[in-house]
N, CA, C, O and the ligand as a Tripos MOL2 file, in Angstrom:
@<TRIPOS>MOLECULE
protein
  297   295    75     0     0
PROTEIN
NO_CHARGES

@<TRIPOS>ATOM
      1 N          12.7580   -2.2030   -4.7790 N.3       1 MET1
      2 CA         12.7290   -2.2590   -3.3090 C.3       1 MET1
      3 C          13.0620   -3.6750   -2.8420 C.2       1 MET1
      4 O          12.5910   -4.6600   -3.4120 O.2       1 MET1
      5 N          13.8720   -3.7550   -1.8100 N.am      2 LYS2
      6 CA         14.2200   -5.0680   -1.2690 C.3       2 LYS2
      7 C          13.1290   -5.5600   -0.3190 C.2       2 LYS2
      8 O          12.2890   -4.8070    0.1720 O.2       2 LYS2
      9 N          13.1960   -6.8600   -0.0950 N.am      3 GLU3
     10 CA         12.1230   -7.4770    0.6790 C.3       3 GLU3
     11 C          12.0700   -6.9680    2.1180 C.2       3 GLU3
     12 O          10.9910   -6.8300    2.6940 O.2       3 GLU3
     13 N          13.2380   -6.6890    2.6940 N.am      4 ASN4
     14 CA         13.2090   -6.2690    4.0930 C.3       4 ASN4
     15 C          12.5850   -4.8880    4.2810 C.2       4 ASN4
     16 O          12.1230   -4.5560    5.3730 O.2       4 ASN4
     17 N          12.5730   -4.0860    3.2180 N.am      5 SER5
     18 CA         11.8830   -2.8070    3.3810 C.3       5 SER5
     19 C          10.3650   -3.0050    3.3780 C.2       5 SER5
     20 O           9.6360   -2.2400    4.0100 O.2       5 SER5
     21 N           9.8980   -4.0180    2.6740 N.am      6 ILE6
     22 CA          8.4670   -4.3500    2.7580 C.3       6 ILE6
     23 C           8.1300   -4.7930    4.1750 C.2       6 ILE6
     24 O           7.1000   -4.4120    4.7300 O.2       6 ILE6
     25 N           9.0100   -5.5980    4.7480 N.am      7 GLN7
     26 CA          8.7970   -6.0300    6.1350 C.3       7 GLN7
     27 C           8.7570   -4.8420    7.0730 C.2       7 GLN7
     28 O           7.9630   -4.7880    8.0120 O.2       7 GLN7
     29 N           9.6400   -3.8840    6.7940 N.am      8 LYS8
     30 CA          9.6850   -2.6930    7.6430 C.3       8 LYS8
     31 C           8.3580   -1.9280    7.5740 C.2       8 LYS8
     32 O           7.8350   -1.4700    8.5900 O.2       8 LYS8
     33 N           7.8370   -1.8030    6.3720 N.am      9 ILE9
     34 CA          6.5470   -1.1250    6.2050 C.3       9 ILE9
     35 C           5.4610   -1.8790    6.9560 C.2       9 ILE9
     36 O           4.6500   -1.2840    7.6650 O.2       9 ILE9
     37 N           5.4570   -3.1930    6.7910 N.am     10 SER10
     38 CA          4.4500   -4.0140    7.4670 C.3      10 SER10
     39 C           4.5340   -3.8490    8.9710 C.2      10 SER10
     40 O           3.5200   -3.7400    9.6610 O.2      10 SER10
     41 N           5.7780   -3.8320    9.4720 N.am     11 GLN11
     42 CA          5.9720   -3.6720   10.9130 C.3      11 GLN11
     43 C           5.5160   -2.2940   11.3720 C.2      11 GLN11
     44 O           4.8780   -2.1440   12.4140 O.2      11 GLN11
     45 N           5.8560   -1.3000   10.5740 N.am     12 MET12
     46 CA          5.4570    0.0650   10.8960 C.3      12 MET12
     47 C           3.9400    0.1520   11.0190 C.2      12 MET12
     48 O           3.4120    0.7550   11.9530 O.2      12 MET12
     49 N           3.2630   -0.4510   10.0770 N.am     13 ILE13
     50 CA          1.8050   -0.4490   10.1080 C.3      13 ILE13
     51 C           1.3050   -1.2290   11.3200 C.2      13 ILE13
     52 O           0.3980   -0.7860   12.0250 O.2      13 ILE13
     53 N           1.9020   -2.3860   11.5520 N.am     14 ALA14
     54 CA          1.4780   -3.2240   12.6740 C.3      14 ALA14
     55 C           1.6760   -2.4960   13.9980 C.2      14 ALA14
     56 O           0.8590   -2.6120   14.9110 O.2      14 ALA14
     57 N           2.7790   -1.7380   14.0910 N.am     15 ASN15
     58 CA          3.0660   -1.0210   15.3340 C.3      15 ASN15
     59 C           2.1300    0.1650   15.5520 C.2      15 ASN15
     60 O           1.7050    0.4250   16.6770 O.2      15 ASN15
     61 N           1.8170    0.8710   14.4950 N.am     16 THR16
     62 CA          1.0370    2.0820   14.6680 C.3      16 THR16
     63 C          -0.4580    1.8000   14.7220 C.2      16 THR16
     64 O          -1.1930    2.4760   15.4410 O.2      16 THR16
     65 N          -0.9070    0.8130   13.9720 N.am     17 ALA17
     66 CA         -2.3480    0.5530   13.9070 C.3      17 ALA17
     67 C          -2.6190   -0.9460   13.8550 C.2      17 ALA17
     68 O          -2.4880   -1.5670   12.8000 O.2      17 ALA17
     69 N          -2.9920   -1.5220   14.9800 N.am     18 PRO18
     70 CA         -3.2550   -2.9530   15.0200 C.3      18 PRO18
     71 C          -4.4250   -3.3760   14.1350 C.2      18 PRO18
     72 O          -4.3990   -4.4560   13.5440 O.2      18 PRO18
     73 N          -5.4500   -2.5300   14.0420 N.am     19 GLN19
     74 CA         -6.5970   -2.9560   13.2420 C.3      19 GLN19
     75 C          -6.7470   -2.1410   11.9670 C.2      19 GLN19
     76 O          -6.2210   -2.5000   10.9130 O.2      19 GLN19
     77 N          -7.4690   -1.0480   12.0860 N.am     20 GLU20
     78 CA         -7.7850   -0.2600   10.9020 C.3      20 GLU20
     79 C          -6.7410    0.8200   10.6630 C.2      20 GLU20
     80 O          -6.2980    1.4900   11.5960 O.2      20 GLU20
     81 N          -6.3540    0.9800    9.4030 N.am     21 LEU21
     82 CA         -5.4390    2.0540    9.0470 C.3      21 LEU21
     83 C          -6.2240    3.3320    8.7870 C.2      21 LEU21
     84 O          -7.3640    3.3090    8.3220 O.2      21 LEU21
     85 N          -5.5780    4.4410    9.1020 N.am     22 THR22
     86 CA         -6.1600    5.7180    8.7070 C.3      22 THR22
     87 C          -5.7090    6.0370    7.2840 C.2      22 THR22
     88 O          -4.7690    5.4320    6.7680 O.2      22 THR22
     89 N          -6.3880    6.9880    6.6630 N.am     23 CYS23
     90 CA         -6.0220    7.4020    5.3100 C.3      23 CYS23
     91 C          -4.5890    7.9310    5.2810 C.2      23 CYS23
     92 O          -3.8520    7.6790    4.3270 O.2      23 CYS23
     93 N          -4.1940    8.6630    6.3220 N.am     24 ASP24
     94 CA         -2.8350    9.1950    6.3910 C.3      24 ASP24
     95 C          -1.8080    8.0680    6.3460 C.2      24 ASP24
     96 O          -0.8090    8.1500    5.6310 O.2      24 ASP24
     97 N          -2.0660    7.0220    7.1140 N.am     25 GLU25
     98 CA         -1.1330    5.8950    7.1570 C.3      25 GLU25
     99 C          -1.0650    5.1800    5.8190 C.2      25 GLU25
    100 O           0.0010    4.7480    5.3800 O.2      25 GLU25
    101 N          -2.2130    5.0660    5.1820 N.am     26 VAL26
    102 CA         -2.2440    4.4260    3.8650 C.3      26 VAL26
    103 C          -1.4800    5.2750    2.8490 C.2      26 VAL26
    104 O          -0.7210    4.7520    2.0330 O.2      26 VAL26
    105 N          -1.6880    6.5850    2.9090 N.am     27 PHE27
    106 CA         -0.9980    7.4840    1.9790 C.3      27 PHE27
    107 C           0.5170    7.3560    2.1130 C.2      27 PHE27
    108 O           1.2450    7.4520    1.1250 O.2      27 PHE27
    109 N           0.9920    7.1360    3.3530 N.am     28 GLN28
    110 CA          2.4330    7.0350    3.5860 C.3      28 GLN28
    111 C           3.0620    5.8510    2.8590 C.2      28 GLN28
    112 O           4.2270    5.9130    2.4650 O.2      28 GLN28
    113 N           2.3080    4.7860    2.6800 N.am     29 VAL29
    114 CA          2.8850    3.5830    2.0750 C.3      29 VAL29
    115 C           2.2880    3.2860    0.7090 C.2      29 VAL29
    116 O           2.5850    2.2580    0.0990 O.2      29 VAL29
    117 N           1.4410    4.1990    0.2320 N.am     30 LEU30
    118 CA          0.6870    3.9230   -0.9910 C.3      30 LEU30
    119 C           1.6000    3.7560   -2.1990 C.2      30 LEU30
    120 O           1.3540    2.9040   -3.0530 O.2      30 LEU30
    121 N           2.6630    4.5760   -2.2740 N.am     31 HIS31
    122 CA          3.5340    4.4440   -3.4430 C.3      31 HIS31
    123 C           4.3160    3.1310   -3.4160 C.2      31 HIS31
    124 O           4.5990    2.5450   -4.4610 O.2      31 HIS31
    125 N           4.6630    2.6760   -2.2050 N.am     32 GLN32
    126 CA          5.3050    1.3580   -2.1190 C.3      32 GLN32
    127 C           4.3370    0.2580   -2.5250 C.2      32 GLN32
    128 O           4.6980   -0.6950   -3.2150 O.2      32 GLN32
    129 N           3.1070    0.4150   -2.0810 N.am     33 TYR33
    130 CA          2.0710   -0.5640   -2.4170 C.3      33 TYR33
    131 C           1.8870   -0.6350   -3.9310 C.2      33 TYR33
    132 O           1.8610   -1.7190   -4.5130 O.2      33 TYR33
    133 N           1.7600    0.5310   -4.5600 N.am     34 ALA34
    134 CA          1.5860    0.5820   -6.0150 C.3      34 ALA34
    135 C           2.7990   -0.0030   -6.7270 C.2      34 ALA34
    136 O           2.6730   -0.6560   -7.7630 O.2      34 ALA34
    137 N           3.9670    0.2400   -6.1570 N.am     35 ASP35
    138 CA          5.2060   -0.2960   -6.7090 C.3      35 ASP35
    139 C           5.1940   -1.8240   -6.7030 C.2      35 ASP35
    140 O           5.5710   -2.4690   -7.6810 O.2      35 ASP35
    141 N           4.7570   -2.3790   -5.5890 N.am     36 ILE36
    142 CA          4.6870   -3.8380   -5.4550 C.3      36 ILE36
    143 C           3.7280   -4.4070   -6.4960 C.2      36 ILE36
    144 O           4.0350   -5.3920   -7.1680 O.2      36 ILE36
    145 N           2.5680   -3.7750   -6.6200 N.am     37 VAL37
    146 CA          1.5680   -4.2380   -7.5820 C.3      37 VAL37
    147 C           2.1110   -4.1530   -9.0040 C.2      37 VAL37
    148 O           1.9100   -5.0570   -9.8140 O.2      37 VAL37
    149 N           2.7990   -3.0540   -9.2940 N.am     38 SER38
    150 CA          3.3000   -2.8420  -10.6580 C.3      38 SER38
    151 C           4.3710   -3.8640  -11.0290 C.2      38 SER38
    152 O           4.6000   -4.1250  -12.2100 O.2      38 SER38
    153 N           5.0280   -4.4460  -10.0200 N.am     39 ARG39
    154 CA          6.0180   -5.4900  -10.2910 C.3      39 ARG39
    155 C           5.3750   -6.8640  -10.4090 C.2      39 ARG39
    156 O           6.0610   -7.8600  -10.6390 O.2      39 ARG39
    157 N           4.0550   -6.9160  -10.2520 N.am     40 GLY40
    158 CA          3.3320   -8.1760  -10.3910 C.3      40 GLY40
    159 C           3.3640   -9.0190   -9.1320 C.2      40 GLY40
    160 O           3.0370  -10.2060   -9.1640 O.2      40 GLY40
    161 N           3.7620   -8.4050   -8.0100 N.am     41 GLU41
    162 CA          3.7570   -9.1450   -6.7480 C.3      41 GLU41
    163 C           2.4100   -9.0020   -6.0580 C.2      41 GLU41
    164 O           1.6110   -8.1250   -6.3870 O.2      41 GLU41
    165 N           2.1800   -9.8800   -5.0980 N.am     42 ASP42
    166 CA          0.8760   -9.9080   -4.4510 C.3      42 ASP42
    167 C           0.8400   -8.9460   -3.2670 C.2      42 ASP42
    168 O           1.1470   -9.3170   -2.1340 O.2      42 ASP42
    169 N           0.4620   -7.7180   -3.5520 N.am     43 ALA43
    170 CA          0.4440   -6.6940   -2.5120 C.3      43 ALA43
    171 C          -0.5940   -6.9930   -1.4340 C.2      43 ALA43
    172 O          -0.4350   -6.5810   -0.2850 O.2      43 ALA43
    173 N          -1.6460   -7.7030   -1.7980 N.am     44 SER44
    174 CA         -2.6710   -8.0210   -0.7990 C.3      44 SER44
    175 C          -2.1430   -9.0090    0.2410 C.2      44 SER44
    176 O          -2.6580   -9.0910    1.3560 O.2      44 SER44
    177 N          -1.0890   -9.7690   -0.1490 N.am     45 GLN45
    178 CA         -0.4260  -10.6690    0.8040 C.3      45 GLN45
    179 C           0.6160   -9.9130    1.6320 C.2      45 GLN45
    180 O           0.7390  -10.1100    2.8410 O.2      45 GLN45
    181 N           1.3730   -9.0320    0.9350 N.am     46 LEU46
    182 CA          2.4870   -8.3440    1.5900 C.3      46 LEU46
    183 C           1.9890   -7.2310    2.5060 C.2      46 LEU46
    184 O           2.5270   -7.0220    3.5940 O.2      46 LEU46
    185 N           0.9620   -6.5220    2.0590 N.am     47 LEU47
    186 CA          0.4190   -5.4090    2.8460 C.3      47 LEU47
    187 C          -1.1030   -5.5500    2.9450 C.2      47 LEU47
    188 O          -1.8490   -4.7420    2.3930 O.2      47 LEU47
    189 N          -1.5440   -6.5750    3.6490 N.am     48 PRO48
    190 CA         -2.9900   -6.8610    3.7050 C.3      48 PRO48
    191 C          -3.8190   -5.7260    4.2970 C.2      48 PRO48
    192 O          -4.9590   -5.5100    3.8870 O.2      48 PRO48
    193 N          -3.2550   -5.0020    5.2560 N.am     49 ASP49
    194 CA         -4.0030   -3.9110    5.8880 C.3      49 ASP49
    195 C          -4.2800   -2.7840    4.8910 C.2      49 ASP49
    196 O          -5.3630   -2.2000    4.8660 O.2      49 ASP49
    197 N          -3.2650   -2.5000    4.0700 N.am     50 VAL50
    198 CA         -3.4320   -1.4650    3.0530 C.3      50 VAL50
    199 C          -4.4540   -1.9200    2.0150 C.2      50 VAL50
    200 O          -5.3250   -1.1600    1.5910 O.2      50 VAL50
    201 N          -4.3200   -3.1670    1.6280 N.am     51 HIS51
    202 CA         -5.2610   -3.7350    0.6610 C.3      51 HIS51
    203 C          -6.7040   -3.6070    1.1590 C.2      51 HIS51
    204 O          -7.6020   -3.2140    0.4160 O.2      51 HIS51
    205 N          -6.8960   -3.9420    2.4120 N.am     52 ARG52
    206 CA         -8.2380   -3.8890    2.9930 C.3      52 ARG52
    207 C          -8.7690   -2.4570    3.0180 C.2      52 ARG52
    208 O          -9.9420   -2.2090    2.7410 O.2      52 ARG52
    209 N          -7.8920   -1.5340    3.3510 N.am     53 HIS53
    210 CA         -8.3050   -0.1310    3.3840 C.3      53 HIS53
    211 C          -8.7270    0.3380    1.9920 C.2      53 HIS53
    212 O          -9.7340    1.0290    1.8390 O.2      53 HIS53
    213 N          -7.9520   -0.0420    0.9860 N.am     54 LEU54
    214 CA         -8.2550    0.4020   -0.3790 C.3      54 LEU54
    215 C          -9.5910   -0.1460   -0.8620 C.2      54 LEU54
    216 O         -10.2860    0.4880   -1.6560 O.2      54 LEU54
    217 N          -9.9420   -1.3350   -0.3730 N.am     55 GLU55
    218 CA        -11.2230   -1.9330   -0.7470 C.3      55 GLU55
    219 C         -12.3970   -1.1090   -0.2270 C.2      55 GLU55
    220 O         -13.4680   -1.0750   -0.8340 O.2      55 GLU55
    221 N         -12.1750   -0.4500    0.9040 N.am     56 SER56
    222 CA        -13.2920    0.2080    1.5740 C.3      56 SER56
    223 C         -13.2210    1.7270    1.5230 C.2      56 SER56
    224 O         -14.1230    2.4040    2.0150 O.2      56 SER56
    225 N         -12.1470    2.2780    0.9260 N.am     57 CYS57
    226 CA        -11.9820    3.7260    0.9310 C.3      57 CYS57
    227 C         -11.8020    4.2460   -0.4980 C.2      57 CYS57
    228 O         -10.7270    4.0930   -1.0780 O.2      57 CYS57
    229 N         -12.8330    4.8540   -1.0660 N.am     58 PRO58
    230 CA        -12.7610    5.3440   -2.4510 C.3      58 PRO58
    231 C         -11.6940    6.4060   -2.6510 C.2      58 PRO58
    232 O         -11.0850    6.4700   -3.7190 O.2      58 PRO58
    233 N         -11.4550    7.2380   -1.6510 N.am     59 ASP59
    234 CA        -10.4550    8.3070   -1.7750 C.3      59 ASP59
    235 C          -9.0530    7.7240   -1.9880 C.2      59 ASP59
    236 O          -8.3350    8.1130   -2.9100 O.2      59 ASP59
    237 N          -8.6860    6.7940   -1.1220 N.am     60 CYS60
    238 CA         -7.3620    6.1880   -1.2210 C.3      60 CYS60
    239 C          -7.2600    5.3280   -2.4750 C.2      60 CYS60
    240 O          -6.2100    5.2590   -3.1140 O.2      60 CYS60
    241 N          -8.3510    4.6860   -2.8090 N.am     61 ARG61
    242 CA         -8.4010    3.8580   -4.0170 C.3      61 ARG61
    243 C          -8.0900    4.7040   -5.2630 C.2      61 ARG61
    244 O          -7.3390    4.2930   -6.1470 O.2      61 ARG61
    245 N          -8.6830    5.8690   -5.2950 N.am     62 GLU62
    246 CA         -8.4750    6.7790   -6.4240 C.3      62 GLU62
    247 C          -7.0060    7.2010   -6.5090 C.2      62 GLU62
    248 O          -6.3950    7.1970   -7.5780 O.2      62 GLU62
    249 N          -6.4710    7.5600   -5.3580 N.am     63 GLU63
    250 CA         -5.0600    7.9680   -5.2770 C.3      63 GLU63
    251 C          -4.1530    6.8200   -5.7000 C.2      63 GLU63
    252 O          -3.1750    7.0200   -6.4210 O.2      63 GLU63
    253 N          -4.4790    5.6480   -5.2560 N.am     64 TYR64
    254 CA         -3.7050    4.4520   -5.5770 C.3      64 TYR64
    255 C          -3.7240    4.1770   -7.0800 C.2      64 TYR64
    256 O          -2.6880    3.8700   -7.6680 O.2      64 TYR64
    257 N          -4.8850    4.2860   -7.6940 N.am     65 GLU65
    258 CA         -4.9880    4.0220   -9.1270 C.3      65 GLU65
    259 C          -4.2430    5.0670   -9.9390 C.2      65 GLU65
    260 O          -3.6670    4.7540  -10.9820 O.2      65 GLU65
    261 N          -4.2510    6.3040   -9.4680 N.am     66 ALA66
    262 CA         -3.4910    7.3750  -10.1400 C.3      66 ALA66
    263 C          -1.9880    7.0670  -10.0560 C.2      66 ALA66
    264 O          -1.2560    7.2370  -11.0310 O.2      66 ALA66
    265 N          -1.5420    6.6120   -8.8820 N.am     67 LEU67
    266 CA         -0.1430    6.2480   -8.7030 C.3      67 LEU67
    267 C           0.2550    5.1050   -9.6290 C.2      67 LEU67
    268 O           1.3150    5.1190  -10.2540 O.2      67 LEU67
    269 N          -0.6240    4.1270   -9.6940 N.am     68 LEU68
    270 CA         -0.3640    2.9500  -10.5130 C.3      68 LEU68
    271 C          -0.2420    3.3450  -11.9870 C.2      68 LEU68
    272 O           0.6270    2.8540  -12.7070 O.2      68 LEU68
    273 N          -1.1190    4.2300  -12.4110 N.am     69 ARG69
    274 CA         -1.0580    4.7110  -13.8050 C.3      69 ARG69
    275 C           0.2560    5.4510  -14.0610 C.2      69 ARG69
    276 O           0.8730    5.3040  -15.1160 O.2      69 ARG69
    277 N           0.6650    6.2420  -13.0840 N.am     70 ALA70
    278 CA          1.9040    7.0080  -13.2260 C.3      70 ALA70
    279 C           3.1100    6.0710  -13.3220 C.2      70 ALA70
    280 O           4.0170    6.2950  -14.1240 O.2      70 ALA70
    281 N           3.1100    5.0310  -12.5060 N.am     71 ILE71
    282 CA          4.2160    4.0540  -12.5380 C.3      71 ILE71
    283 C           4.2460    3.3370  -13.8830 C.2      71 ILE71
    284 O           5.3080    3.1650  -14.4820 O.2      71 ILE71
    285 N           3.0820    2.9230  -14.3480 N.am     72 LYS72
    286 CA          3.0240    2.1640  -15.5980 C.3      72 LYS72
    287 C           3.3350    3.0340  -16.8100 C.2      72 LYS72
    288 O           3.7650    2.5330  -17.8490 O.2      72 LYS72
    289 N           3.1170    4.3350  -16.6720 N.am     73 ALA73
    290 CA          3.3650    5.2390  -17.7990 C.3      73 ALA73
    291 C           4.8510    5.4930  -18.0100 C.2      73 ALA73
    292 O           5.2510    6.0020  -19.0570 O.2      73 ALA73
    293 N           5.6870    5.1360  -17.0020 N.am     74 LYS74
    294 CA          7.1250    5.3830  -17.0950 C.3      74 LYS74
    295 C           7.7680    4.5710  -18.2130 C.2      74 LYS74
    296 O           8.9770    4.6630  -18.4260 O.2      74 LYS74
    297 ZN         -8.5310    6.0500    2.9700 Zn       75 ZN75
@<TRIPOS>BOND
     1     1     2 1
     2     2     3 1
     3     3     4 2
     4     3     5 am
     5     5     6 1
     6     6     7 1
     7     7     8 2
     8     7     9 am
     9     9    10 1
    10    10    11 1
    11    11    12 2
    12    11    13 am
    13    13    14 1
    14    14    15 1
    15    15    16 2
    16    15    17 am
    17    17    18 1
    18    18    19 1
    19    19    20 2
    20    19    21 am
    21    21    22 1
    22    22    23 1
    23    23    24 2
    24    23    25 am
    25    25    26 1
    26    26    27 1
    27    27    28 2
    28    27    29 am
    29    29    30 1
    30    30    31 1
    31    31    32 2
    32    31    33 am
    33    33    34 1
    34    34    35 1
    35    35    36 2
    36    35    37 am
    37    37    38 1
    38    38    39 1
    39    39    40 2
    40    39    41 am
    41    41    42 1
    42    42    43 1
    43    43    44 2
    44    43    45 am
    45    45    46 1
    46    46    47 1
    47    47    48 2
    48    47    49 am
    49    49    50 1
    50    50    51 1
    51    51    52 2
    52    51    53 am
    53    53    54 1
    54    54    55 1
    55    55    56 2
    56    55    57 am
    57    57    58 1
    58    58    59 1
    59    59    60 2
    60    59    61 am
    61    61    62 1
    62    62    63 1
    63    63    64 2
    64    63    65 am
    65    65    66 1
    66    66    67 1
    67    67    68 2
    68    67    69 am
    69    69    70 1
    70    70    71 1
    71    71    72 2
    72    71    73 am
    73    73    74 1
    74    74    75 1
    75    75    76 2
    76    75    77 am
    77    77    78 1
    78    78    79 1
    79    79    80 2
    80    79    81 am
    81    81    82 1
    82    82    83 1
    83    83    84 2
    84    83    85 am
    85    85    86 1
    86    86    87 1
    87    87    88 2
    88    87    89 am
    89    89    90 1
    90    90    91 1
    91    91    92 2
    92    91    93 am
    93    93    94 1
    94    94    95 1
    95    95    96 2
    96    95    97 am
    97    97    98 1
    98    98    99 1
    99    99   100 2
   100    99   101 am
   101   101   102 1
   102   102   103 1
   103   103   104 2
   104   103   105 am
   105   105   106 1
   106   106   107 1
   107   107   108 2
   108   107   109 am
   109   109   110 1
   110   110   111 1
   111   111   112 2
   112   111   113 am
   113   113   114 1
   114   114   115 1
   115   115   116 2
   116   115   117 am
   117   117   118 1
   118   118   119 1
   119   119   120 2
   120   119   121 am
   121   121   122 1
   122   122   123 1
   123   123   124 2
   124   123   125 am
   125   125   126 1
   126   126   127 1
   127   127   128 2
   128   127   129 am
   129   129   130 1
   130   130   131 1
   131   131   132 2
   132   131   133 am
   133   133   134 1
   134   134   135 1
   135   135   136 2
   136   135   137 am
   137   137   138 1
   138   138   139 1
   139   139   140 2
   140   139   141 am
   141   141   142 1
   142   142   143 1
   143   143   144 2
   144   143   145 am
   145   145   146 1
   146   146   147 1
   147   147   148 2
   148   147   149 am
   149   149   150 1
   150   150   151 1
   151   151   152 2
   152   151   153 am
   153   153   154 1
   154   154   155 1
   155   155   156 2
   156   155   157 am
   157   157   158 1
   158   158   159 1
   159   159   160 2
   160   159   161 am
   161   161   162 1
   162   162   163 1
   163   163   164 2
   164   163   165 am
   165   165   166 1
   166   166   167 1
   167   167   168 2
   168   167   169 am
   169   169   170 1
   170   170   171 1
   171   171   172 2
   172   171   173 am
   173   173   174 1
   174   174   175 1
   175   175   176 2
   176   175   177 am
   177   177   178 1
   178   178   179 1
   179   179   180 2
   180   179   181 am
   181   181   182 1
   182   182   183 1
   183   183   184 2
   184   183   185 am
   185   185   186 1
   186   186   187 1
   187   187   188 2
   188   187   189 am
   189   189   190 1
   190   190   191 1
   191   191   192 2
   192   191   193 am
   193   193   194 1
   194   194   195 1
   195   195   196 2
   196   195   197 am
   197   197   198 1
   198   198   199 1
   199   199   200 2
   200   199   201 am
   201   201   202 1
   202   202   203 1
   203   203   204 2
   204   203   205 am
   205   205   206 1
   206   206   207 1
   207   207   208 2
   208   207   209 am
   209   209   210 1
   210   210   211 1
   211   211   212 2
   212   211   213 am
   213   213   214 1
   214   214   215 1
   215   215   216 2
   216   215   217 am
   217   217   218 1
   218   218   219 1
   219   219   220 2
   220   219   221 am
   221   221   222 1
   222   222   223 1
   223   223   224 2
   224   223   225 am
   225   225   226 1
   226   226   227 1
   227   227   228 2
   228   227   229 am
   229   229   230 1
   230   230   231 1
   231   231   232 2
   232   231   233 am
   233   233   234 1
   234   234   235 1
   235   235   236 2
   236   235   237 am
   237   237   238 1
   238   238   239 1
   239   239   240 2
   240   239   241 am
   241   241   242 1
   242   242   243 1
   243   243   244 2
   244   243   245 am
   245   245   246 1
   246   246   247 1
   247   247   248 2
   248   247   249 am
   249   249   250 1
   250   250   251 1
   251   251   252 2
   252   251   253 am
   253   253   254 1
   254   254   255 1
   255   255   256 2
   256   255   257 am
   257   257   258 1
   258   258   259 1
   259   259   260 2
   260   259   261 am
   261   261   262 1
   262   262   263 1
   263   263   264 2
   264   263   265 am
   265   265   266 1
   266   266   267 1
   267   267   268 2
   268   267   269 am
   269   269   270 1
   270   270   271 1
   271   271   272 2
   272   271   273 am
   273   273   274 1
   274   274   275 1
   275   275   276 2
   276   275   277 am
   277   277   278 1
   278   278   279 1
   279   279   280 2
   280   279   281 am
   281   281   282 1
   282   282   283 1
   283   283   284 2
   284   283   285 am
   285   285   286 1
   286   286   287 1
   287   287   288 2
   288   287   289 am
   289   289   290 1
   290   290   291 1
   291   291   292 2
   292   291   293 am
   293   293   294 1
   294   294   295 1
   295   295   296 2
@<TRIPOS>SUBSTRUCTURE
     1 MET1         2 RESIDUE 1 A MET
     2 LYS2         6 RESIDUE 1 A LYS
     3 GLU3        10 RESIDUE 1 A GLU
     4 ASN4        14 RESIDUE 1 A ASN
     5 SER5        18 RESIDUE 1 A SER
     6 ILE6        22 RESIDUE 1 A ILE
     7 GLN7        26 RESIDUE 1 A GLN
     8 LYS8        30 RESIDUE 1 A LYS
     9 ILE9        34 RESIDUE 1 A ILE
    10 SER10       38 RESIDUE 1 A SER
    11 GLN11       42 RESIDUE 1 A GLN
    12 MET12       46 RESIDUE 1 A MET
    13 ILE13       50 RESIDUE 1 A ILE
    14 ALA14       54 RESIDUE 1 A ALA
    15 ASN15       58 RESIDUE 1 A ASN
    16 THR16       62 RESIDUE 1 A THR
    17 ALA17       66 RESIDUE 1 A ALA
    18 PRO18       70 RESIDUE 1 A PRO
    19 GLN19       74 RESIDUE 1 A GLN
    20 GLU20       78 RESIDUE 1 A GLU
    21 LEU21       82 RESIDUE 1 A LEU
    22 THR22       86 RESIDUE 1 A THR
    23 CYS23       90 RESIDUE 1 A CYS
    24 ASP24       94 RESIDUE 1 A ASP
    25 GLU25       98 RESIDUE 1 A GLU
    26 VAL26      102 RESIDUE 1 A VAL
    27 PHE27      106 RESIDUE 1 A PHE
    28 GLN28      110 RESIDUE 1 A GLN
    29 VAL29      114 RESIDUE 1 A VAL
    30 LEU30      118 RESIDUE 1 A LEU
    31 HIS31      122 RESIDUE 1 A HIS
    32 GLN32      126 RESIDUE 1 A GLN
    33 TYR33      130 RESIDUE 1 A TYR
    34 ALA34      134 RESIDUE 1 A ALA
    35 ASP35      138 RESIDUE 1 A ASP
    36 ILE36      142 RESIDUE 1 A ILE
    37 VAL37      146 RESIDUE 1 A VAL
    38 SER38      150 RESIDUE 1 A SER
    39 ARG39      154 RESIDUE 1 A ARG
    40 GLY40      158 RESIDUE 1 A GLY
    41 GLU41      162 RESIDUE 1 A GLU
    42 ASP42      166 RESIDUE 1 A ASP
    43 ALA43      170 RESIDUE 1 A ALA
    44 SER44      174 RESIDUE 1 A SER
    45 GLN45      178 RESIDUE 1 A GLN
    46 LEU46      182 RESIDUE 1 A LEU
    47 LEU47      186 RESIDUE 1 A LEU
    48 PRO48      190 RESIDUE 1 A PRO
    49 ASP49      194 RESIDUE 1 A ASP
    50 VAL50      198 RESIDUE 1 A VAL
    51 HIS51      202 RESIDUE 1 A HIS
    52 ARG52      206 RESIDUE 1 A ARG
    53 HIS53      210 RESIDUE 1 A HIS
    54 LEU54      214 RESIDUE 1 A LEU
    55 GLU55      218 RESIDUE 1 A GLU
    56 SER56      222 RESIDUE 1 A SER
    57 CYS57      226 RESIDUE 1 A CYS
    58 PRO58      230 RESIDUE 1 A PRO
    59 ASP59      234 RESIDUE 1 A ASP
    60 CYS60      238 RESIDUE 1 A CYS
    61 ARG61      242 RESIDUE 1 A ARG
    62 GLU62      246 RESIDUE 1 A GLU
    63 GLU63      250 RESIDUE 1 A GLU
    64 TYR64      254 RESIDUE 1 A TYR
    65 GLU65      258 RESIDUE 1 A GLU
    66 ALA66      262 RESIDUE 1 A ALA
    67 LEU67      266 RESIDUE 1 A LEU
    68 LEU68      270 RESIDUE 1 A LEU
    69 ARG69      274 RESIDUE 1 A ARG
    70 ALA70      278 RESIDUE 1 A ALA
    71 ILE71      282 RESIDUE 1 A ILE
    72 LYS72      286 RESIDUE 1 A LYS
    73 ALA73      290 RESIDUE 1 A ALA
    74 LYS74      294 RESIDUE 1 A LYS
    75 ZN75       297 GROUP 0 **** ****
């Protein structure tokens, strides 16, 4: 993924939800988030809102970890 698509995701999140993300919104970008992490980039810097949600939401966290395992298993 190119850097400007990360910006697009960030903007999309910023436009739709200024503060807290919903689980639906997190799910929409979760695979990109996992992708960023799997490349060793700092997803908590690039997508801080998603990072914060994952810290506080066990459901999304579980989904995220499953995605990460799937990416790494490739
Ligand atoms: Zn959630």
